C-alpha positions in Angstrom: 9.5 21.8 -0.5 8.0 21.7 -4.0 7.4 25.4 -3.9 11.0 26.2 -3.0 12.3 24.0 -5.9 9.8 25.5 -8.3 10.7 29.0 -7.5 14.4 28.2 -8.0 13.6 26.8 -11.4 11.4 29.8 -12.2 14.4 32.2 -11.6 16.5 30.1 -14.0 13.9 30.3 -16.7 12.4 26.8 -16.6 8.8 26.3 -17.7 7.0 25.1 -14.5 3.4 25.0 -15.4 2.0 21.5 -14.8 0.1 20.3 -17.9 -3.3 18.6 -17.7 -5.0 16.4 -20.2 -8.7 15.9 -20.4 -9.2 15.5 -24.2 -7.7 13.3 -26.9 -6.6 16.3 -28.9 -4.2 17.7 -26.4 -2.0 14.6 -25.9 -2.8 12.4 -28.9 1.0 12.1 -29.7 2.4 13.0 -26.3 6.1 12.2 -25.8 8.2 12.2 -22.7 11.6 11.2 -21.3 10.2 9.2 -18.4 6.6 8.0 -18.0 5.5 7.1 -14.5 2.2 5.1 -14.6 0.5 5.6 -11.2 0.3 8.5 -8.8 0.2 6.6 -5.6 2.9 6.3 -3.0 5.8 4.9 -5.0 4.9 6.7 -8.3 4.6 10.1 -6.8 7.9 9.8 -4.9 10.0 8.5 -7.8 8.4 11.0 -10.2 9.5 13.8 -7.8 13.1 12.5 -7.6 13.4 12.1 -11.4 11.8 15.5 -12.1 14.3 17.3 -9.8 17.1 15.6 -11.7 15.8 16.0 -15.2 14.0 19.3 -15.0 10.5 20.5 -15.9 8.5 18.7 -18.6 10.7 15.7 -18.7 8.6 13.4 -16.4 5.0 12.6 -17.1 2.7 11.0 -14.5 -0.3 9.1 -15.8 -2.9 9.0 -13.0 -6.7 9.3 -13.1 -7.5 10.0 -9.5 -8.3 13.5 -8.1 -7.1 12.5 -4.6 -4.0 11.0 -3.2 -4.7 8.9 0.0 -2.2 8.1 2.7 -3.7 4.6 3.2 -1.7 3.6 6.3 -4.0 6.1 8.2 -7.1 4.0 7.4 -6.6 1.7 10.5 -6.6 4.8 12.7 -9.7 6.1 11.0 -11.4 2.8 11.6 -10.6 3.1 15.3 -12.0 6.6 15.5 -8.5 8.2 16.1 -8.3 10.1 12.8 -10.8 11.4 10.2 -11.1 10.5 6.5 -10.2 14.0 5.5 -6.9 13.7 7.4 -5.9 10.9 5.0 -5.8 12.7 1.6 -4.6 15.6 -0.4 -5.6 16.8 -3.9 -3.6 15.0 -6.5 -2.5 18.2 -8.1 -0.9 19.3 -4.8 0.8 16.0 -4.2 2.6 15.7 -7.6 5.8 17.7 -8.2 5.1 20.9 -10.2 8.0 19.9 -12.4 6.0 16.9 -13.7 3.4 16.8 -16.4 0.2 15.2 -15.1 -2.0 13.4 -17.6 -5.3 12.8 -15.8 -6.2 9.5 -17.4 -5.7 5.8 -16.9 -3.5 3.3 -18.7 -5.4 1.0 -21.0 -2.6 -0.9 -22.6 1.2 -1.2 -22.3 3.2 -1.7 -25.5 6.8 -2.2 -24.3 8.1 -3.2 -27.7 7.1 0.2 -29.1 7.8 2.2 -25.9 4.2 3.4 -25.8 1.2 3.4 -23.4 -2.3 3.8 -24.6 -4.8 5.5 -22.3 -8.5 5.0 -21.8 -9.2 8.3 -23.5 -7.6 6.9 -26.6 -4.3 8.8 -26.4 -0.9 7.3 -26.9 2.1 8.4 -24.8 5.5 7.6 -26.1 8.4 7.3 -23.6 12.1 6.7 -23.4 11.9 5.1 -20.0 8.9 3.7 -18.1 8.2 3.3 -14.4 5.2 1.2 -13.5 3.6 2.0 -10.1 0.0 1.1 -10.6 -0.5 -0.4 -7.2 -2.9 -3.3 -6.4 -6.7 -3.2 -6.5 -9.1 -4.4 -3.9 -11.7 -6.8 -5.1 -14.8 -6.7 -2.9 -16.9 -8.3 -5.7 -14.9 -11.5 -5.4 -16.9 -12.4 -2.2 -20.6 -13.0 -3.0 -22.8 -10.9 -0.8 -20.1 -8.6 0.5 -20.8 -5.5 -1.6 -24.5 -5.7 -0.7 -23.7 -6.1 3.0 -21.4 -3.0 2.8 -24.3 -0.9 1.5 -26.6 -1.6 4.5 -26.7 1.7 6.5 -25.1 1.3 10.0 -24.7 -2.4 9.2 -22.3 -4.8 11.0 -20.1 -5.4 8.0 -17.2 -3.1 7.5 -13.7 -2.7 6.0 -10.8 -0.3 6.4 -9.5 -1.0 2.9 -11.4 1.6 0.9 -12.3 5.3 1.4 -15.8 4.3 0.5 -16.2 2.0 3.5 -13.6 3.1 6.1 -16.0 5.3 8.0 -18.3 2.3 8.5 -15.8 0.7 10.8 -16.0 3.0 13.8 -19.8 3.1 13.3 -19.8 -0.7 13.6 -17.6 -0.4 16.7 -20.1 1.9 18.3 -23.1 -0.1 17.3 -21.7 -3.3 18.7 -23.5 -4.5 21.8 -22.0 -8.0 22.1 -21.6 -11.4 20.3 -19.2 -12.6 17.7 -16.8 -10.1 16.1 -14.9 -11.6 13.2 -11.9 -10.2 11.4 -10.6 -11.7 8.1 -7.4 -12.1 6.0 -8.0 -13.2 2.4 -6.3 -15.9 0.3 -4.5 -13.3 -1.9 -1.6 -10.9 -1.9 -2.5 -8.0 0.5 -1.2 -4.5 0.8 -0.3 -3.7 4.4 -0.7 -7.3 5.5 -0.6 -6.2 9.2 -3.7 -4.0 8.9 -6.2 -6.8 9.3 -4.7 -7.5 12.7 -4.3 -3.9 13.7 -8.0 -3.2 13.4 -8.7 -6.3 15.4 -6.5 -5.2 18.3 -7.9 -1.7 18.2 -11.4 -3.1 18.4 -10.5 -5.4 21.3 -9.1 -2.4 23.1 -12.3 -0.4 22.2 -14.5 -3.0 23.8 -12.4 -2.9 27.0 -12.6 0.9 27.2 -16.3 0.8 26.7 -17.1 -2.1 29.0 -18.2 -4.4 26.2 -15.4 -6.9 26.4 -17.2 -9.5 28.5 -20.0 -9.6 25.9 -17.7 -10.0 23.0 -16.1 -13.1 21.4 -13.4 -12.2 19.0 -12.1 -14.2 16.0 -9.2 -13.7 13.6 -9.9 -15.9 10.6 -6.8 -15.8 8.4 -6.0 -17.8 5.2 -2.4 -17.9 6.2 -0.7 -20.8 8.1 0.9 -18.3 10.5 -0.3 -15.3 12.4 2.5 -13.2 10.9 5.1 -14.0 8.3 8.1 -13.0 10.4 8.5 -15.5 13.3 10.3 -12.9 15.6 7.1 -10.8 15.6 4.7 -13.7 15.3 5.9 -15.0 18.6 5.0 -11.6 20.2 1.6 -11.5 18.5 0.7 -14.9 19.7 1.3 -13.6 23.2 -1.0 -10.6 22.5 -3.9 -12.7 21.2 -3.6 -15.2 24.1 -3.5 -12.4 26.7 -6.6 -10.8 25.1 -8.5 -14.1 24.6 -8.7 -13.7 20.8 -9.5 -16.9 18.8 -7.2 -17.4 15.8 -8.3 -19.7 13.0 -5.5 -20.4 10.6 -6.1 -21.4 7.0 -9.6 -20.1 7.2 -10.9 -18.0 4.3 -14.1 -16.0 3.9 -16.0 -17.1 0.8 -19.4 -15.6 1.2 -21.6 -13.2 3.2 -25.1 -14.6 3.4 -28.0 -12.4 2.4 -29.4 -12.1 6.0 -26.4 -9.9 6.8 -25.5 -11.7 10.0 -23.9 -14.9 8.7 -20.7 -15.7 6.7 -19.3 -18.8 5.1 -15.7 -19.7 5.7 -13.6 -22.4 4.1 -10.7 -24.4 5.6 -8.1 -24.1 2.8 -6.6 -27.5 3.7 -9.6 -29.7 4.1 -12.0 -27.6 1.9 -14.6 -28.0 4.6 -17.0 -25.1 4.8 -18.9 -23.7 7.9 -21.3 -20.9 8.6 -20.5 -18.5 11.4 -22.9 -15.9 12.7 -21.6 -12.5 13.6 -22.5 -9.2 15.2 -19.5 -7.4 13.6 -17.6 -8.6 10.5 -14.5 -6.7 9.4 -13.5 -7.9 5.9 -10.1 -7.6 4.2 -11.0 -8.1 0.6 -9.0 -10.2 -1.9 -6.6 -8.1 -3.9 -5.1 -8.4 -7.4 -3.2 -6.3 -10.0 -5.2 -3.8 -12.0 -7.0 -5.0 -15.1 -4.5 -3.3 -17.4 -1.8 -5.5 -16.0 -3.8 -8.7 -15.7 -5.2 -8.7 -19.3 -3.4 -6.3 -21.6 0.3 -6.4 -20.8 1.8 -9.4 -22.5 5.3 -10.3 -21.4 5.5 -7.2 -19.1 3.9 -9.3 -16.3 3.8 -12.8 -14.9 0.8 -15.1 -15.0 -0.8 -13.5 -12.0 -0.5 -10.0 -13.6 2.4 -8.6 -11.5 5.2 -6.8 -13.3 8.2 -9.0 -13.6 11.3 -7.3 -12.1 14.6 -8.3 -10.8 13.9 -8.3 -7.0 17.1 -6.5 -6.2 17.4 -3.9 -8.9 13.6 -3.4 -9.6 14.5 -3.4 -13.4 12.2 -5.4 -15.7 13.5 -8.8 -16.5 13.2 -8.3 -20.3 12.8 -4.6 -21.0 15.8 -2.8 -19.6 14.3 0.7 -20.0 11.4 -0.3 -17.7 11.3 -0.3 -13.9 8.5 -0.9 -11.4 8.0 -0.5 -7.7 5.4 -0.8 -5.1 2.5 -3.2 -4.9 2.3 -4.0 -8.6 5.5 -5.9 -8.8 6.3 -9.6 -8.4 9.0 -8.7 -5.9 8.4 -11.0 -2.8 8.6 -8.2 -0.2 5.7 -7.3 2.1 3.5 -4.7 0.3 3.9 -1.6 2.5 4.5 2.1 2.0 7.9 1.6 3.7 8.8 -1.0 1.1 7.9 1.5 -1.7 10.0 4.2 0.0 13.1 1.9 0.0 12.4 0.7 -3.6 12.0 4.4 -4.7 15.7 5.2 -4.2 16.8 2.0 -5.9 14.6 2.7 -8.9 15.8 6.3 -9.0 19.5 5.4 -8.8 19.3 2.5 -11.2 17.2 4.4 -13.8 19.6 7.3 -13.6 22.5 4.9 -14.2 20.8 3.4 -17.3 20.1 6.9 -18.7 23.8 7.7 -18.4 24.8 4.4 -20.1 26.1 2.8 -16.9 25.1 -0.5 -15.3 22.5 -0.6 -12.5 24.2 0.1 -9.2 21.7 -0.3 -6.3 20.1 -3.3 -4.7 16.9 -3.5 -2.7 17.2 -6.0 0.2 13.4 -6.5 0.7 13.1 -4.0 3.5 9.6 -3.5 4.7 8.1 -2.0 7.8 4.8 -2.7 9.5 3.8 -0.7 12.6 1.5 -3.2 14.2 -0.9 -1.0 16.2 -2.2 -3.1 19.1 -4.6 -0.6 20.6 -5.2 3.0 21.3 -1.7 3.6 22.8 0.6 0.8 21.8 2.4 -0.5 18.8 4.9 -3.2 17.8 7.2 -1.9 15.1 8.0 -4.8 12.7 10.9 -4.3 10.3 12.3 -7.1 8.2 13.9 -8.1 4.9 13.5 -10.6 2.1 14.6 -13.4 4.3 11.9 -12.5 6.9 14.6 -11.6 9.4 14.3 -8.5 11.6 16.0 -5.4 10.1 15.4 -3.0 12.9 16.0 0.8 13.2 16.1 1.2 17.0 18.5 0.0 19.6 15.8 -1.7 21.7 13.5 -4.7 21.4 10.9 -3.8 18.8 8.9 -7.0 19.2 7.2 -5.4 22.2 4.2 -3.2 22.6 5.4 0.4 23.1 3.7 3.8 23.5 6.6 5.5 21.7 6.1 3.4 18.5 2.4 4.3 18.6 3.1 8.0 18.7 5.5 7.6 15.8 2.8 5.7 13.8 0.0 8.2 14.6 1.7 11.6 14.7 5.2 11.4 13.1 4.7 9.2 10.1 1.9 11.2 8.3 3.9 14.5 8.1 7.0 12.5 7.1 5.0 10.9 4.3 3.5 14.2 3.0 6.4 16.5 3.4 9.4 14.2 2.7 8.5 11.0 0.9 6.1 12.7 -1.5 8.8 15.2 -2.4 11.3 12.5 -3.1 13.3 13.2 0.1 12.6 10.1 2.2 13.9 6.6 1.3 13.1 4.8 4.5 15.5 4.4 7.4 18.4 3.1 5.3 20.9 5.5 6.8 20.0 4.4 10.3 20.2 0.7 9.3 23.5 1.5 7.7 24.9 2.8 11.0 23.4 0.0 13.0 25.0 -2.6 10.8 28.4 -1.2 11.5 28.6 0.6 8.2 27.8 -2.3 5.9 26.1 -0.8 2.9 22.5 -1.9 2.5 21.7 -0.6 -1.0 
């Protein structure tokens, strides 16, 4: 799709070469119409939309990574259903060729002067800014965890990083029996259903490989509920009861002990701590906004470091030429790729309106989707809004384990992501939801 668009612009005389920056000299006084900070899910998609509208050279993407990961695939990699190389593309192939890619990282936002300073010492001046920096995992916040993750073929694993995701299936295969503990941290989490998905996949794995009778499974979550949306939580309680999984609410991992086989958990209500031994420990690490947002962004962010936006328009509360989307915002939606897809169209439409001197025109209703994989062939497709009410795409009960939803998650969503969303052509199932709501406009 990018190629077709680029060839069309080439015939019309547009300059299409993507620019790269590796030195201070090249971009010391770089200027652009729109600066998108972050080349992840939301940033790449909205940059593509804006570049198609504005033309070559008008949109700059500030991103330091060489690879773009489709992170929702990490749970399937952990279960041995996909490989790590299936989950990424070179960043240069993911970004629209109409954009200018500055291969660097933001060091400081200066919203009063419409500039962003980079780690290489450059300054980028913009007319409009889109912040899409994502959220960072913080393995270091749990004492002993990083060391435990370095032990070859060790029992501690995590799907939340390309550095560690391959350890997960290795830990599955090495597991002979005993306690298997899966955690959910006391922090915001991207893809908050993933800590359960890998638990259910592991439980199914033990049954397939005749290890289930020797395994005792625990889900230790800091939350007071198993899932935030009651409609799906009720279904998940039935899953864990049927599969004899022990759920400990308000239980947070605080340390992995040096022997590599014990972990310390704290009850968040009583503050009581206890040590649990394990033969497999899957850790979902605490997460937080990137350092540049936490420490260098002034009134761009709230006290926790998340960009302060209007939850409906995704426009900054103070700076009207700034928008944000994805995991870096204070918007109270579930942090998922589906949420970023829905926000992308809202940001695009509202930013376009601001550029034309009009008022913002689109509202985001908090839509998020979480395909809750419950094994090697089943999935519950959770879809919901800001009010934690189901907002479902299909005319059947989605709070039920289905093979069809598993196939959609495993085989249909990845190409949709790469070929449609990353090209700015997929905004989530808003049209389907529009039809199912008898034509009531959602956004």
